N, C-alpha and C positions, 0 to 999 in steps of 0.2 A: 370071891376076890382072891388075889394071890400076889406074892412077890414075884419079880422077874429078875433072874440072876444071870449075868454074863461073866464067866470065869475064864480068863485068858483066851478070849475068842479071837480067832484069826480068820481072814479071808484072803486066799490066794487064787487068782484066776488061772485058767489053763495056759495063758500066754506069759505067766510068771509075775503079773502085776500083783503086788501085795497091798490090798485095799484097806485092811484092818489089821492092826498090830496089837496083840495081847490086850484086848479091851476088857477091863474089869469094871462091871457096874452091878450095884445092888439096888434095885428099884423096889421101894417098900410098898407094902399093901396099901392101897388107896392113894398112893403118891402120884403127882403130876410131874413127870420128868420131861424136860425139853432137850433134844439133841440139836445143837446149832453149830454152824461153821460155814466156811466158804464153799463154793461149788467144788465137787470132787473130793471133799474131806472124808467121805465114808459114812455120813449120817444116814442116808437112805439105805445103804448097803446093810448097816447094822440093824435098822428097823426090819428090813426084809429077811434077815437071818432070824430075828425073833419070830417073825410071822411064818417062817419055814419056806419062804419063796426063794431064798438063796441057800445053797449048801454051805455048811460050816466046815472050814478047812482044818481047824484045830481049836481045842478048848471045849468047855462044857456049857451048855445052855439049859437053864432050869426055869420052869414055870411052876410056882409053888414048890412042892417037893419032888416033882417029876422031871427027869432028864428028858429033853425033847429034841436032842440033836437029830434023831432019825424019825421023828414023829411027823406025819403028814400035816399040812396046814389046817385041814378041816378038823383034825383031831386035837388041836392045841388049845381050844377054848379061848380063842382071841377073836376080836372083830376089828377089821381094818377099814379106815376111811381114807380114800384116795384123793389126789389133787383134782382129778377130772370127774368126780362124782360117780361115774360108772353106773348110771341109772338105765333101766330098760325103757326106751322111748315109747313103746307101744302099750306099756302098762300104766295103770293109774298110780297115784301116790300111795294109795292103800295097798295095792298089790306089790309095788316096789318095796315098801317097808316090810311087808310080811313074807316076801318071797323065800328067804332062807328058812323061815319056820315051816313054810309049806313043803319045801324040799325035805325037811327033817320029819315030815309027816306028823307035825304037831296038830292036835285036835283043833277044828275050825273055831270053836268057841274061845279057846285059849289064844289063838292067833288074833281073833277080832279084839279080845280084851287087851292084849299087849300092844297091838297097833293103835288102838284108841288112846291108851295111856301115853304112848310115845308121842302121838300127834298132839295130845293135850300139853305135854311138857314143852314141845317144840313149837307150839302155836300154829299147828298145821291142820287142825280139825276141819276148817272150812276148805282146805285144799285137797282132801282125801280123794275126791272124785275126779280131779284133774290129772292130766298127763304132764311129764316133765317139761315139754315144750311150751306149756302155758305158764310156767313158773319163772320167777326171777332167779338170778344166780344165787342169792342168799337163801331163797326157798329151796332150791335144788340141793344146796349144801345141807340144809336142815333135814331133807329127806334122806340123804346119805347118812347123816347122824342117826336118824330114826331107825334105819335099817340095822345099824350097829347096836343101838340100845335094846331093841326087842329081843336080841339074842341072849341078853343078860350074860355076857362073857366074863371071864376072869380078868381080862385086860383089853383096853382099847389101844390100837396102834393107828396113828394119824400121820400121813405123809404129805406135808405142805398143803393141808386142806383148804387154805384161804388164798392161795397164790393166784387163783383165777378171778378174784373179786376186786372191785375198785377200792381205792384207799379208804373211803368213808365206811363202806360196808365191812371191810376187813376189821376196822377198829370195833365196830358193833359186834361182829361175829366172834372175835377173839374173847370179848367180855362174856358173850353168851356161852361159848364152849367152856371157859374157865368156871362159870357159875354152874353149868350143867354137870361138869366133872365133880365139883364139890358136892352137889346135891346127890349124885348117884354114888359117889365114893368108890369109883372103879379105877384101879391102877391104870395109868395112861402114859404112853410114851409118844411124844409129839415131835416131829421133825420140822424144822424151818431153817431158812438161811437168814431170816430177818431177826437181828438181835433185839430190836424193840419188842417184837412179838414174844421172843424167848423170855425177856426180862419181865414182861407184864403178866405172863401166864404161868410160868413154871414154879413149883415148890422148890425145885432145884434145876439147875441148868448145867448141861454137860457140853463143854466146848471141845470140838474135834478139829484137827488139822492134819492133813495127809495121812489119815487113818490112825493117828496117835491121839490119845486122850491128853488134853492140855490142862484142864482143870474141871472139877465138878464141885458146885457149891450153891448156896442160895444166891438169888440174883443180886442182893445187896452186897454180899461178901465178894462176889466176882467183881463188882464195880469198885468196892473200897480196897480190896486186897488181891489184885490180879497176880497170879503166880509168875507170869513172864510177859515179855514185850508183846507177844501176839495177842494174848487175852486182854492186856491193857488197851491195845488199839482197837480190838474187835468189839469190846463191850463199851458202849457209850456213843452218843451221837450229838454233835460232831465228835469225831474221833479224838482221842488224847493226842496232844502235841508231844512228840518224842524227838529229843535232840541230844547230840553229844555234848558233854560238858566236862569240867575238871573240878575236883574238890581239893582245896588246900586249907586245912584247919576247919574253920567254920564258914569259909568263903567258897561259894559256888560260882564258877565262871561259865557263862553261856555266850560264846562268841565274844562280842565286845562288851557284854554286860556282866557285872559282878553283883551277886546277891548274897547277903548275909543270912545265914541260917541260925535260928534260935536253938537254945539248949534243948527245947522240947522236941525238935526234929530228931536229934541224936538219941534222946531218951526213948522215943518211939521206934527208932531204927538203929539199935546199937551196932549193927553190922556195918554201918557207914564209916565207922572209925578205921576199919581195915582199908578203906579206899582213900585215905588221906594222901594227897600228892599224886593221885591216879586219875585216869579217865573214867568216866561214868556216863550211863544213859539216864537222862532226866525226863520224867513224864509230867506234863501239866495238863490237867483237864480244862477245857474251855470255860467251864463254870467257875473255875478258881482264878479267873482273870476278870478284871473289871476296870472300867474307866476310873482312873485314880481320883478324879474330881467328885465322883459319886460314891466311892468305896468307903464303908465304915472303917473306923480305925482298927478294929479287931481283925478286919479282912486284909488290911494293906500289906502287912508283912514286909514286903519289899516292892520297889517300883522300878520299871525300866522305861526309857524313852525310845520311841520308835515312830513309824509312819503308817497310817492306815492305807491299805491297798484296795479294799472292797468292803461294802456293808450290805447285809441282807436283813431288812426290817421285817420281823415276823409278828409285830403287834405286841406280844407279851415279852419279847426280847429282841436284841439286835445281835446278829452274828457278825463279828468284826474280824476281817482278815488283816494281818499286819506283817511287817518284816521282822524276822528274828535271825540274825546272821550266824547262828550256831548250826553246824551240819545236822540235817535231818536224818532220822533213823528209819530204815525200811522195816515195817513190822512183819512182812512176809505174808500179807493177805492178797491172794491172786485176784480177788474180786474188787479190790480197792481201785477207785478211779481217782487219780490225783494229777491234776494239771495246774496246781496252784503255784508251782515254782519252788526252786531250791531253798529259799529262805522264808517260805510262807509259814505262818502260824495262825491259829484261830482262837478267838475269845468269844464268850457269851456275855454280852453286856446288858445292863439295865436299859429298858427302852427310853429312859429319860436322857440317855447319852446323846449328844448332838454331834458326835464325831462323824466326819464325812471323808470320802476318798481324797487322798493327798494331804490330809491334816497331820501335822506333827502332834503326837499325843503321849501321855504318860499312862502306863498300865500298872495297876496294882496286882501283885501276885500273892495269893494266900499260901505262903510257904509251908504252913503246917500240913497242907494237903498234897505236897509234892510227892511224886513217886520216883524211886531210884532202882536201876537195874544194872547188873554186872554186864559189861560190854562183851565179855567172852561167852558166858553161859546164857546170857539174855534173861536170866531169872531175877526175880525181885530180891532186893536187899532189905533184910529186916534186922 
């Protein structure tokens, strides 16, 4: 096992495109670190530099105590799991899993023992004699994992390994991969564009945008204390509502709505006092909004009157879209699909709510959980 260290790593392509900017990461021994961000943010490039598949333009890469900037991929003691499985179709599952060991001229008895153990862990024992074409997508992904496991590497690198699976199988497989990583205790770097996958799997999550590190922290801290507008919007589903507002004393104005903030809000975020009389970006998570007729007193905080524009009943909750006439803030996610309209906002309501499209309604806001950002720097105010 080993730590993986990226010290001021840069990647500049021959055409001048600067894909990674001074990336600093310290991935601890046995840690499961997830790299997440929108398309083109540099997450796969960073992973490929760790693997040695991309040349490093600047900075220092270390695996354990060894600098590996110029070390060939095969000599880095890492195992990579790809999106497309990369299995040999003419080989059996047994031969696919043991192929790298055979190339390394490992004794046959040891190959057989390692393959059998990997197959047992991955519940592939009964599939060892089959070829990849006879397997389901989930089974093929397990074979790819088995091929990595038998090498007993210092680190696993996984590049969107679940993106080819259907939604139900993805949920199952991400739980299996997280369990497997904990059982094996191997340092793992995992790339995904799916923030739900990142939040449910990683010990820590590294959020990238345009090749720049935005924030690295535990999943819960990313959610509770995003460093900037981009992270706030990217982490959480549905996305955080972000609107322009104005602060005057303890009164927050959002469009035509005024919200009184308690002393607790200013105690938690003393930096807000510097924004008295100034514009501010306000973030409200959908789960901190509720049908006021159902909200418990401790959650009400403040209420606003508005109109429902759309409902999505999910059984365990209702996603309610409504009008909020405060200007919305673009979080800067190039992958975001947003056709909800200029004054749209989203709440996550209790399924007992009977609100329907076109209804006038009162929404309770849990003001203690509001987020605030500087409109110039777009960083969090604390």
